[in-house]
N, C-alpha and C positions, 0 to 999 in steps of 0.2 A: 504493499499498498504504498502511497507517496503521500507526504504533509507538506502542505505551504503553511507557512509563518514569516512574519518581517519579525528580524533583527538589527541589527543595528550596526556598524563600522566607525573606526575612529582616526581620526589624521590626527599629529602633535604638530604644532607650531610653534618656533622660536621665535620670540623680538632679540637683537641682536642691534644696539645701537655703540659704537664704539666698541667695548670690550666686555659689556652687558650682555645677556644672553638670560632668558625666562623663557618656562614652558608654556608654549600657546596650546591646546591638547584642543581638536576638530572631532569629534560624532557622526556620522551617515551613516545616514539609515539605506536597510539591505532586505529582498527578500530574499531567503533560501529557501530549497525546494531540497529537501532529503526523502530518498530512501532506502528502507532494509539493505536490497539487491546493489543498487546502484553507491551509494554513499564512500565514498574513497578517502577513508580516516586519517592513511597519511597526512593530508592535507586540508583535513577537516573540510572538503568541499566536498561538493555532489555534482557529476555532471553528469548532462543524456548524452550519449551515443545514436548514433541515426540507429530506427528497429532495424530489423533486415527479419522482415516477415512473407512468404508472400502472400497475404491474403490483406497486404494493410500497404495504399498505392499511396497515401504520405507518411509521409515520417517525422520525426521531429529535429531540427538543423543542430549541427552538434555545436552546442553549446555551456557553459558554464552556472550553473541556477544561482549561484550568487547575481540578485538583480544586479544591469549592469546598470540600470539608470544611477544607483547611490555609489558606485566605483564613480560612473563622468561627475555628476557634483560632488564629489570629494575631490575629485582632481582640479574640475571649474574653481573651485573655492578658493583649493591652495594656491593653484595659479597666476589667482587674482590678488590674493593677500601679497604674495613675493615678485605683483613687478610692481601693487599700485605704494605699496608703503615696503619697510625698512626688515618687517620681518620674514621670517623662514619655516614654514613648514615642515614638520615630518610628519610623512603619511602613514598610517597604522589600520587599514583599512578589515579591523576583522574583531570590531567590540562584543559585540553578544546581542540581546534583545531590546526589545526598546524597557524595559524597565530597571536594566543591565547599562545602559546608555545616559540613560532619564537621571540611574543613582549616583550617577557617575559624573554626572551636572552639577548636581547637588553638593556631593559629598568634595569640587573642586577636580579631579582626577584630570575632567578635560573640560574646555571652555564652550567650546557650539557643537552641535548637530544640529541638522536637517531632518525634521519632524514633518506630521500632516496635520493640518486643522485638526482633522475628526478623528484622529487618533486621541489627539490630544484633551480632545474635547468630551469626547466619549468612553476613551479607554480610560486613561488616567483621572480628570476631573467624574467622572460619573454623569454626565450629563444625560440630559434624555435626548431622541433624538430629532435634529433640526436639518431643515437642507438652504437656510439662510446666509451664505458664504460669508456678508459680510458681519454676522451676527458671530454668528459664528466662532470665526475669528477674533472681534473686537473681547467677547463672551471671554476666549480659551485665554485671549493675552491678558486679561486684568485679573481674571481670575491666579493662574499661574503665576505674577507678577506678587499676591496679594498671599499665595497658601505656600507659593518654593520663595520666592525671590527670585524667578528667571525671570527672563525681557526674549517676550516674540519680538525680532526685527519684520521688517516689511514683508509681506504674505508673498510669494509669487504669481505671479499668470496660469503657474502650471495645476490643473485638480487629477491627480488621479485617483479619480473617485471606482467604486462600480458600474459599467454597462455592462448592460444586455446585449449579446454580440453575435451575432448571424450572419450565414454563406449569404455572396451575392445573388443567387438560383432562386433561393430562402423570399430574400429581400424582396427578386422582381415577382412571384408566384404570386406571394400574398400580400404586396406591397407596402410591405413595412418602412414605416420612418423613423414611427415613435415608441416608444414603450406599449403605450393606448394601442398604436394599431395589432403589435402583441400579443396584447391582453386579447385584443378580439380571436383572432385564432390560438390563442396557448392549446388550446386542449388539442388541438391538432399535433402540441410538436413536442418530440423529446427533449427538454434539455438536460447538458451535464458539467452541473459544477462542483465549485472545489468544495471539500469538505466546508469550510469554511466561512464560506459567502450561502449554503445550506441550512444554519447553522446558528451564527449571531442574529441578531434579533432586529439592526435595521438592515437586515439583508435581506434574500428571499423567505423568510419568514413571516418577516409584519410585509410581506410588498400589499398585503388588501387592502391594506388602511387608507393607501391612495391607488392602489387599482384590485378594482373589486372581484374582479371575472380573469384572476387571472389562475389557468388550472393548469397549471402540463399534462398529456397524454404521461405523461413517466418519465420523472425525474433517478440520473443515475448518477451518483457520485462520482466524477474520479478525478481528482485532485492532481494541482500541478499542471506542468504542460500537456503530458497525453489529451487532455481532455480539447485543445486545439485536435491533433490525428484523427480523434471520436468526431471533432466538427467538419474538418473535411473531407472523411471519409462518408460523411454520409450516417454514419452510424448514432450520431444527434445533429439536433437543427440549430441548438441556443447554447451558448454559452455564458458566463461571468467572467467579465475582462477586464485588468485593470488599465484606466482609459487610456495609459504610455506603454502599452504593453510590444514591443517592437514585434512579437508574432501577429497580432493584429494586419498587420503590411507583409507582411511574411506571407501570410496564407489569404493577404487580399480582401477581406470580410470587411462587414459592412455595422456599425456600430452605431444602436438608437440611441435618438436623443428621450435622454427621462422628460419628457413633454409635462409632467404634478411633482419636478422637483420630489422625485421619495429617497433618494439616496443624500446619504452626509457628505458633504464635498468633502476632496480629503487635496486642501492645497499645500505646497512645500511650504514651509517657513526654517527662515534659521530662527534655533530657538538658543541664548547664550547665560551666562554667567556675569554676576554684579562685578568678579573680577575680569574678564574682557571688558564689560565699560567702560573699568578704571584702568585698567594697563596696558589695551593694544584702544585705545577708542579710535583711532585708525581703523582699522579694521571694521567697522559700525558702517561709516560710507559704502567702501567697498561691497563689499556684503549686500547690504542693499539695491547698492545697482548692479549688480549681478544678475540678483531675483528681477531685477523687474524685465529681462531677456529671455526669460526660461516657460517658456505653451508648452503649453502637450502636447501641441503639432508635432515643435521642436521636439521634444523630448522621445517622443515615440520617435520619428528619426536618427535618434540615434541610439536608444534603446537599437534601433534594428540594424545601425551599421555592426555594432558590437553582437548581438547575438547570435546572429544571419550570418554576418562577414565575415566575422571573425577580428576583427580591429581591435585593437589596443585599448580600452578605453582613457586611459592616459591619455595616447594620439588625438584621439576622437574628442574631447573635454575643450585637449588647447589648438584644435581645427575648430570647432567652434566658434572659440572666443575671438579668433585669428577674425574669422568670417562678421561677426557681431562688430566686428570693429573695438576690439576692447583691449588686445591685446595689440601689438605687432607681429610678424611672424619672428 
């Protein structure tokens, strides 16, 4: 059985002014997909290889299962800080889960990581579901500061939220553009969701609060990237996907608009310690400047470059910064 979980990783940043060196650590978010049979313990990483089966038309691209987006983001923020300030970054991209990274930030072990507004709002603060992105960010920012003395910097434009995703032929057959369109024909379709999507109250279990007639013909939980294979092979009709998944482009899929705004927004947002604000103030403006350039479509394309084309996250990150005019070559 495959398991999908969100985990965090870290990079370390040092500040050098003349002969003074201080440690500035940054943590970044990852998704790690693990499998009992595919886990490579020697490297604490699991990687999928193309499936060799005569009855599988499509297979998974060979790709490391650590979420490429967060490796890309870590390198982006590190490159920008090093280029725009006199701080130096030591990149350590393997911290662990959300609670580990959040605790590390609280305890002063790291000074920054990129989280998601929905994670902070729902998982950390235990707030009720809310689809208003601005309100989620504002409440999370205020309460995280009040309760934990941590600061959310500017919210990025990219929203790595849940989506319902289908093949193009399915979208054309049923004229699917929105989740409301899907709701009307859901009783004819099979969904292969992740275990998390199947069980989280703000995901599939609560969908009828906004889409009361959503009743899939069959539901076969299939965690990890294998659900993309099932969809491509027409063994299922619908999957859940994070909106920045590179495999959406790889399989040329259609993301349906959440027209009733059911899903909690998961906008990327850098979160920093009081120590960073006082000791590394020059980094704040640089971080916020980069954040403005990070769109959902752009992040999906970068994921594609790493997950499908097998390019190095550091290379893809630097290339993006140059293309955006943020850095020189």
